[in-house]
C-alpha positions in Angstrom: 118.2 15.5 179.1 115.1 15.6 181.0 112.3 16.7 178.7 108.7 17.9 180.5 105.6 16.5 179.7 102.8 18.2 177.6 100.9 18.3 180.9 104.3 19.8 183.3 104.3 22.3 180.5 101.0 23.8 180.5 101.3 23.6 184.2 104.3 26.0 184.1 103.0 28.0 181.2 99.7 29.2 183.6 102.1 29.6 186.4 104.2 31.7 185.1 101.2 34.0 183.2 99.6 33.9 187.3 103.2 35.5 188.2 103.5 37.6 185.7 99.8 39.1 186.7 101.2 39.2 190.1 103.7 41.8 189.3 101.8 43.7 186.4 99.2 44.4 189.0 102.2 45.5 191.6 105.3 45.3 190.9 106.9 47.0 194.1 104.4 45.3 196.5 105.3 42.1 194.7 109.2 42.4 194.8 109.5 43.5 198.1 107.1 40.3 199.6 109.5 38.3 197.3 112.6 39.6 199.1 110.8 39.1 202.7 110.4 35.7 201.5 113.8 34.9 200.7 114.5 37.0 204.2 112.9 34.3 205.5 114.3 31.2 204.3 117.8 32.3 205.0 116.8 32.6 208.7 114.9 29.5 208.5 117.1 27.6 206.1 114.7 25.3 205.2 110.6 25.6 205.3 107.6 24.6 204.9 105.1 27.2 202.6 102.6 26.9 205.7 105.5 28.0 208.1 106.6 31.0 205.7 103.0 31.8 205.7 103.3 32.2 209.4 106.5 33.8 209.3 105.4 36.6 206.8 101.6 37.0 207.7 100.6 36.4 204.0 98.0 33.8 203.0 99.6 30.5 202.1 98.0 31.0 198.7 100.4 34.0 198.1 103.6 32.4 199.6 102.9 29.2 197.4 103.1 31.8 193.9 106.1 33.5 195.3 108.1 30.3 195.6 107.0 29.1 192.5 108.3 32.3 190.7 111.3 32.3 192.5 111.9 28.7 192.2 111.6 29.2 188.0 114.3 31.9 188.4 116.5 29.5 190.7 116.2 31.4 193.6 114.3 28.6 195.4 114.5 24.7 195.3 113.0 21.9 197.2 114.9 21.3 200.9 116.0 18.4 202.0 112.7 17.1 203.2 109.1 16.7 201.9 107.3 19.8 201.3 109.8 22.1 202.3 112.0 24.8 200.2 115.4 26.6 200.9 117.6 29.3 199.0 118.7 28.6 195.4 122.0 28.5 194.1 121.9 31.4 192.1 121.6 33.7 195.1 125.1 32.2 195.9 126.7 34.0 192.4 124.8 37.0 193.4 125.9 37.3 197.0 129.3 36.4 195.8 129.3 39.3 193.4 128.5 41.4 196.3 130.6 40.4 198.9 133.6 40.5 195.9 133.6 44.2 195.4 133.8 44.8 199.3 137.3 46.5 199.6 136.9 46.5 203.9 136.4 42.5 203.8 139.3 42.1 201.4 141.3 44.7 204.1 139.8 42.8 207.1 139.7 39.5 206.6 143.9 38.1 207.0 143.1 40.0 210.3 140.1 38.3 211.1 141.1 35.1 210.4 144.4 36.0 213.5 141.8 36.6 215.8 139.5 33.3 215.1 142.7 31.4 215.2 144.3 32.7 218.4 140.6 33.1 220.1 138.6 30.2 218.2 135.4 32.8 218.8 133.0 33.7 216.4 134.4 37.0 214.7 132.3 39.7 212.7 132.8 42.7 209.9 130.0 44.8 209.9 129.7 48.3 207.9 127.3 50.5 208.5 124.3 51.0 206.3 121.9 53.6 207.0 120.7 53.1 210.5 122.1 49.3 210.5 125.1 47.3 210.9 125.6 44.8 207.6 127.6 41.7 208.4 129.4 41.5 205.4 132.0 38.7 206.8 131.5 35.9 209.9 134.3 33.1 210.6 132.5 30.9 213.0 133.4 30.4 216.3 134.6 26.8 217.4 132.4 26.8 221.0 129.5 29.2 220.9 127.7 30.2 217.5 125.9 33.0 217.6 122.6 33.0 215.5 122.0 36.8 216.3 123.8 38.6 213.2 124.5 36.1 210.2 126.3 36.8 207.0 124.2 39.4 205.1 121.8 40.0 208.1 122.0 43.6 209.9 121.1 44.9 213.8 120.4 48.2 214.7 123.2 50.8 215.8 122.3 50.6 219.1 122.3 46.9 219.5 125.5 44.9 220.4 129.3 45.7 220.2 129.5 45.8 216.5 127.3 48.3 215.4 127.4 50.8 218.4 131.0 50.8 217.5 130.3 52.2 213.9 128.1 54.8 215.7 130.4 55.8 218.8 132.7 57.4 216.4 130.0 59.2 214.7 129.9 63.1 216.1 128.2 63.1 219.0 125.4 65.0 216.6 125.0 62.1 214.4 124.1 60.2 218.3 121.3 62.6 218.8 120.2 62.2 215.3 120.1 58.4 215.5 118.1 58.3 218.5 115.6 61.1 217.2 114.9 59.1 213.9 114.7 55.3 215.0 113.1 53.9 218.6 115.3 52.3 220.5 113.9 48.9 220.4 115.0 46.3 223.0 116.1 42.6 222.6 117.1 41.3 226.2 116.6 43.3 229.3 119.8 44.4 229.1 119.3 46.4 225.7 120.1 50.1 226.2 116.6 51.5 225.3 116.8 55.2 226.8 119.0 57.9 225.1 121.1 58.3 228.7 122.0 54.6 229.0 122.9 54.2 225.1 125.0 58.0 225.3 126.7 56.1 228.3 127.6 53.0 226.5 129.0 55.0 223.4 131.0 57.5 225.4 132.3 54.5 227.5 133.1 53.0 223.9 135.0 56.1 223.1 137.2 56.3 226.1 138.1 52.8 225.8 138.8 52.1 222.1 136.2 49.6 221.7 133.1 48.8 222.4 131.4 45.9 224.5 127.9 44.0 224.3 127.2 41.7 227.6 123.7 39.8 226.8 122.1 43.0 225.5 121.2 41.3 221.8 121.5 37.5 223.2 120.8 36.2 226.6 124.1 34.3 227.5 126.4 35.8 224.5 129.2 38.8 225.3 131.2 40.1 222.4 133.8 43.0 222.3 134.6 44.9 218.6 137.1 47.4 217.7 136.0 51.0 215.8 135.1 51.0 212.4 135.5 49.0 209.9 133.8 47.3 212.8 135.3 43.4 213.5 134.4 41.5 216.3 134.5 38.8 218.3 
């Protein structure tokens, strides 16, 4: 069994006190920064504090403090390259607990597996959470592997086949309230960014019984999606 040296113990104690001070001074802000850092690591897979500082627009000292605190909780660990960090093993337990309670995933997974086996394409399962579509299951394709929507990731409801399928079968009043409260931001030149363009896409999805995305999320990538709960390929 490894025992830290007295110097290591002092350093860890000082770091713990420093992190507690940060949280005590502004717990909500510190928590939000920690969550954003974890999300950045999920996107980057592995990253240096300098890179995370650039992504989060935070001072490197703040990033170091957050990384140290999260590492002490096993939510972050050293990466495979010197000076890098990656998500820790404890997040696997937390993520698994969330996935296991999702009834939609349990019901849809056998169908997703059949689609994946027949097409060889990436298959997503999305559910609506507020104004976003959240990916709660993903089976990677054998050829093209889109990075736009990873497991646990989300997209606004006007972006992509899966999100639009979730919005399309809502009452039309919900279409109106969505465009009134959510900026229709673009990811490519083909993203529907006006009320008229989005409503045309939604109505076409209802008429055909499925939604289509043709390069409106990622250039060179298309997808189709059935109605909710939204399973896409």
